[in-house]
Biotite code that builds the C-alpha atoms (Angstrom):
import biotite.structure as struc

atoms = struc.array([
    struc.Atom([114.101, 89.759, 93.549], chain_id="A", res_id=1, res_name="MET", atom_name="CA", element="C"),
    struc.Atom([111.015, 87.808, 95.052], chain_id="A", res_id=2, res_name="PRO", atom_name="CA", element="C"),
    struc.Atom([107.577, 89.067, 94.802], chain_id="A", res_id=3, res_name="LYS", atom_name="CA", element="C"),
    struc.Atom([105.698, 90.166, 97.765], chain_id="A", res_id=4, res_name="ALA", atom_name="CA", element="C"),
    struc.Atom([102.344, 89.660, 99.009], chain_id="A", res_id=5, res_name="TYR", atom_name="CA", element="C"),
    struc.Atom([99.521, 91.349, 101.143], chain_id="A", res_id=6, res_name="TRP", atom_name="CA", element="C"),
    struc.Atom([97.631, 88.760, 103.052], chain_id="A", res_id=7, res_name="ILE", atom_name="CA", element="C"),
    struc.Atom([94.337, 90.072, 104.517], chain_id="A", res_id=8, res_name="ALA", atom_name="CA", element="C"),
    struc.Atom([91.670, 88.508, 106.506], chain_id="A", res_id=9, res_name="ARG", atom_name="CA", element="C"),
    struc.Atom([88.491, 90.506, 106.802], chain_id="A", res_id=10, res_name="VAL", atom_name="CA", element="C"),
    struc.Atom([85.063, 90.544, 108.581], chain_id="A", res_id=11, res_name="ASP", atom_name="CA", element="C"),
    struc.Atom([82.871, 92.955, 106.923], chain_id="A", res_id=12, res_name="VAL", atom_name="CA", element="C"),
    struc.Atom([79.967, 94.316, 109.126], chain_id="A", res_id=13, res_name="SER", atom_name="CA", element="C"),
    struc.Atom([78.257, 96.395, 106.337], chain_id="A", res_id=14, res_name="SER", atom_name="CA", element="C"),
    struc.Atom([78.333, 95.171, 102.704], chain_id="A", res_id=15, res_name="GLU", atom_name="CA", element="C"),
    struc.Atom([76.914, 98.389, 101.524], chain_id="A", res_id=16, res_name="GLU", atom_name="CA", element="C"),
    struc.Atom([79.429, 100.503, 103.218], chain_id="A", res_id=17, res_name="GLY", atom_name="CA", element="C"),
    struc.Atom([82.358, 98.345, 102.169], chain_id="A", res_id=18, res_name="TYR", atom_name="CA", element="C"),
    struc.Atom([81.521, 98.522, 98.507], chain_id="A", res_id=19, res_name="LYS", atom_name="CA", element="C"),
    struc.Atom([83.241, 101.988, 98.094], chain_id="A", res_id=20, res_name="ALA", atom_name="CA", element="C"),
    struc.Atom([86.516, 100.707, 99.574], chain_id="A", res_id=21, res_name="TYR", atom_name="CA", element="C"),
    struc.Atom([86.469, 97.674, 97.229], chain_id="A", res_id=22, res_name="ALA", atom_name="CA", element="C"),
    struc.Atom([85.684, 99.600, 94.167], chain_id="A", res_id=23, res_name="ALA", atom_name="CA", element="C"),
    struc.Atom([88.416, 101.971, 94.858], chain_id="A", res_id=24, res_name="ALA", atom_name="CA", element="C"),
    struc.Atom([91.331, 99.390, 95.430], chain_id="A", res_id=25, res_name="ASN", atom_name="CA", element="C"),
    struc.Atom([91.852, 97.938, 91.787], chain_id="A", res_id=26, res_name="PRO", atom_name="CA", element="C"),
    struc.Atom([93.170, 101.331, 90.569], chain_id="A", res_id=27, res_name="ALA", atom_name="CA", element="C"),
    struc.Atom([95.314, 101.811, 93.642], chain_id="A", res_id=28, res_name="ILE", atom_name="CA", element="C"),
    struc.Atom([96.888, 98.333, 93.454], chain_id="A", res_id=29, res_name="PHE", atom_name="CA", element="C"),
    struc.Atom([97.212, 98.485, 89.699], chain_id="A", res_id=30, res_name="ARG", atom_name="CA", element="C"),
    struc.Atom([99.412, 101.826, 90.116], chain_id="A", res_id=31, res_name="LYS", atom_name="CA", element="C"),
    struc.Atom([101.978, 99.731, 92.243], chain_id="A", res_id=32, res_name="PHE", atom_name="CA", element="C"),
    struc.Atom([101.714, 96.515, 90.099], chain_id="A", res_id=33, res_name="GLY", atom_name="CA", element="C"),
    struc.Atom([99.315, 94.680, 92.391], chain_id="A", res_id=34, res_name="GLY", atom_name="CA", element="C"),
    struc.Atom([97.178, 91.904, 91.248], chain_id="A", res_id=35, res_name="ARG", atom_name="CA", element="C"),
    struc.Atom([94.554, 89.578, 93.092], chain_id="A", res_id=36, res_name="PHE", atom_name="CA", element="C"),
    struc.Atom([95.628, 86.121, 93.632], chain_id="A", res_id=37, res_name="ILE", atom_name="CA", element="C"),
    struc.Atom([92.906, 85.257, 96.079], chain_id="A", res_id=38, res_name="VAL", atom_name="CA", element="C"),
    struc.Atom([89.668, 87.290, 96.463], chain_id="A", res_id=39, res_name="ARG", atom_name="CA", element="C"),
    struc.Atom([87.210, 86.086, 99.077], chain_id="A", res_id=40, res_name="ALA", atom_name="CA", element="C"),
    struc.Atom([86.936, 82.433, 97.533], chain_id="A", res_id=41, res_name="GLY", atom_name="CA", element="C"),
    struc.Atom([85.815, 79.406, 99.272], chain_id="A", res_id=42, res_name="ARG", atom_name="CA", element="C"),
    struc.Atom([87.807, 78.326, 102.163], chain_id="A", res_id=43, res_name="PHE", atom_name="CA", element="C"),
    struc.Atom([87.710, 76.222, 105.298], chain_id="A", res_id=44, res_name="GLU", atom_name="CA", element="C"),
    struc.Atom([89.714, 77.232, 108.268], chain_id="A", res_id=45, res_name="ALA", atom_name="CA", element="C"),
    struc.Atom([91.501, 73.945, 109.180], chain_id="A", res_id=46, res_name="VAL", atom_name="CA", element="C"),
    struc.Atom([93.550, 75.245, 111.996], chain_id="A", res_id=47, res_name="GLU", atom_name="CA", element="C"),
    struc.Atom([93.279, 78.404, 114.142], chain_id="A", res_id=48, res_name="GLY", atom_name="CA", element="C"),
    struc.Atom([90.983, 81.394, 113.950], chain_id="A", res_id=49, res_name="SER", atom_name="CA", element="C"),
    struc.Atom([89.776, 82.871, 110.678], chain_id="A", res_id=50, res_name="SER", atom_name="CA", element="C"),
    struc.Atom([87.693, 85.806, 109.251], chain_id="A", res_id=51, res_name="ARG", atom_name="CA", element="C"),
    struc.Atom([84.814, 85.453, 106.789], chain_id="A", res_id=52, res_name="SER", atom_name="CA", element="C"),
    struc.Atom([87.084, 86.924, 103.727], chain_id="A", res_id=53, res_name="ARG", atom_name="CA", element="C"),
    struc.Atom([90.627, 86.147, 102.697], chain_id="A", res_id=54, res_name="ASN", atom_name="CA", element="C"),
    struc.Atom([92.470, 88.193, 100.152], chain_id="A", res_id=55, res_name="VAL", atom_name="CA", element="C"),
    struc.Atom([95.962, 87.674, 98.667], chain_id="A", res_id=56, res_name="VAL", atom_name="CA", element="C"),
    struc.Atom([97.591, 90.450, 96.332], chain_id="A", res_id=57, res_name="ILE", atom_name="CA", element="C"),
    struc.Atom([100.773, 89.900, 94.664], chain_id="A", res_id=58, res_name="GLU", atom_name="CA", element="C"),
    struc.Atom([103.198, 92.708, 93.966], chain_id="A", res_id=59, res_name="PHE", atom_name="CA", element="C"),
    struc.Atom([106.380, 92.932, 92.032], chain_id="A", res_id=60, res_name="PRO", atom_name="CA", element="C"),
    struc.Atom([108.501, 93.063, 95.186], chain_id="A", res_id=61, res_name="ASP", atom_name="CA", element="C"),
    struc.Atom([108.459, 93.993, 98.807], chain_id="A", res_id=62, res_name="TYR", atom_name="CA", element="C"),
    struc.Atom([109.146, 97.821, 98.204], chain_id="A", res_id=63, res_name="GLU", atom_name="CA", element="C"),
    struc.Atom([106.070, 98.105, 95.923], chain_id="A", res_id=64, res_name="SER", atom_name="CA", element="C"),
    struc.Atom([103.843, 96.254, 98.409], chain_id="A", res_id=65, res_name="ALA", atom_name="CA", element="C"),
    struc.Atom([104.961, 98.548, 101.116], chain_id="A", res_id=66, res_name="MET", atom_name="CA", element="C"),
    struc.Atom([104.703, 101.721, 98.916], chain_id="A", res_id=67, res_name="ALA", atom_name="CA", element="C"),
    struc.Atom([101.264, 100.818, 98.085], chain_id="A", res_id=68, res_name="CYS", atom_name="CA", element="C"),
    struc.Atom([100.079, 100.426, 101.585], chain_id="A", res_id=69, res_name="TYR", atom_name="CA", element="C"),
    struc.Atom([101.912, 103.666, 102.539], chain_id="A", res_id=70, res_name="ARG", atom_name="CA", element="C"),
    struc.Atom([100.538, 105.510, 99.578], chain_id="A", res_id=71, res_name="SER", atom_name="CA", element="C"),
    struc.Atom([97.990, 108.590, 100.253], chain_id="A", res_id=72, res_name="PRO", atom_name="CA", element="C"),
    struc.Atom([95.393, 106.943, 98.132], chain_id="A", res_id=73, res_name="GLU", atom_name="CA", element="C"),
    struc.Atom([95.369, 103.613, 100.229], chain_id="A", res_id=74, res_name="TYR", atom_name="CA", element="C"),
    struc.Atom([95.653, 105.432, 103.465], chain_id="A", res_id=75, res_name="GLN", atom_name="CA", element="C"),
    struc.Atom([92.429, 107.434, 102.550], chain_id="A", res_id=76, res_name="GLU", atom_name="CA", element="C"),
    struc.Atom([90.811, 104.204, 101.491], chain_id="A", res_id=77, res_name="ASN", atom_name="CA", element="C"),
    struc.Atom([91.395, 102.650, 104.945], chain_id="A", res_id=78, res_name="ILE", atom_name="CA", element="C"),
    struc.Atom([89.335, 105.342, 106.264], chain_id="A", res_id=79, res_name="LYS", atom_name="CA", element="C"),
    struc.Atom([86.520, 104.407, 103.990], chain_id="A", res_id=80, res_name="VAL", atom_name="CA", element="C"),
    struc.Atom([86.850, 100.791, 105.132], chain_id="A", res_id=81, res_name="ARG", atom_name="CA", element="C"),
    struc.Atom([87.371, 101.138, 108.871], chain_id="A", res_id=82, res_name="ALA", atom_name="CA", element="C"),
    struc.Atom([83.795, 101.824, 109.885], chain_id="A", res_id=83, res_name="PRO", atom_name="CA", element="C"),
    struc.Atom([82.474, 98.817, 107.864], chain_id="A", res_id=84, res_name="HIS", atom_name="CA", element="C"),
    struc.Atom([84.895, 96.210, 108.641], chain_id="A", res_id=85, res_name="SER", atom_name="CA", element="C"),
    struc.Atom([87.610, 94.618, 110.837], chain_id="A", res_id=86, res_name="VAL", atom_name="CA", element="C"),
    struc.Atom([90.802, 93.579, 109.092], chain_id="A", res_id=87, res_name="ALA", atom_name="CA", element="C"),
    struc.Atom([94.189, 91.759, 109.675], chain_id="A", res_id=88, res_name="ASP", atom_name="CA", element="C"),
    struc.Atom([96.905, 92.501, 107.027], chain_id="A", res_id=89, res_name="LEU", atom_name="CA", element="C"),
    struc.Atom([100.298, 91.114, 106.644], chain_id="A", res_id=90, res_name="VAL", atom_name="CA", element="C"),
    struc.Atom([102.804, 92.189, 103.954], chain_id="A", res_id=91, res_name="ILE", atom_name="CA", element="C"),
    struc.Atom([105.423, 89.502, 103.292], chain_id="A", res_id=92, res_name="ILE", atom_name="CA", element="C"),
    struc.Atom([108.243, 88.897, 100.955], chain_id="A", res_id=93, res_name="GLU", atom_name="CA", element="C"),
    struc.Atom([107.857, 85.763, 98.880], chain_id="A", res_id=94, res_name="GLY", atom_name="CA", element="C"),
    struc.Atom([110.213, 82.954, 98.761], chain_id="A", res_id=95, res_name="TYR", atom_name="CA", element="C"),
    struc.Atom([112.538, 82.588, 95.759], chain_id="A", res_id=96, res_name="ASP", atom_name="CA", element="C"),
    struc.Atom([114.889, 79.885, 96.736], chain_id="A", res_id=97, res_name="GLY", atom_name="CA", element="C"),
    struc.Atom([115.045, 76.208, 96.208], chain_id="A", res_id=98, res_name="PRO", atom_name="CA", element="C"),
    struc.Atom([112.017, 73.967, 96.238], chain_id="A", res_id=99, res_name="GLN", atom_name="CA", element="C"),
    struc.Atom([111.737, 70.522, 97.565], chain_id="A", res_id=100, res_name="PRO", atom_name="CA", element="C"),
])
């Protein structure tokens, strides 16, 4: 079964207000087997548009990734984030087939 990923792009308008959201996330993600693969590292947008932060979180499978997003804990944490940022989030199943 392939892993799944949250791919998020975020613009933060208030670093101070965003801190509580970021602090609560690790416990929520851990509950669903999530782990950070990318967390706001250096990047260059070589095509298309971008936001100031990029995050990729790996989950054991698609069902776990969706369950985390839909969980009461994360839904409450979205309310903490919303006044302080704008985010795009895609939840996608990984590829587990043949490689070139």
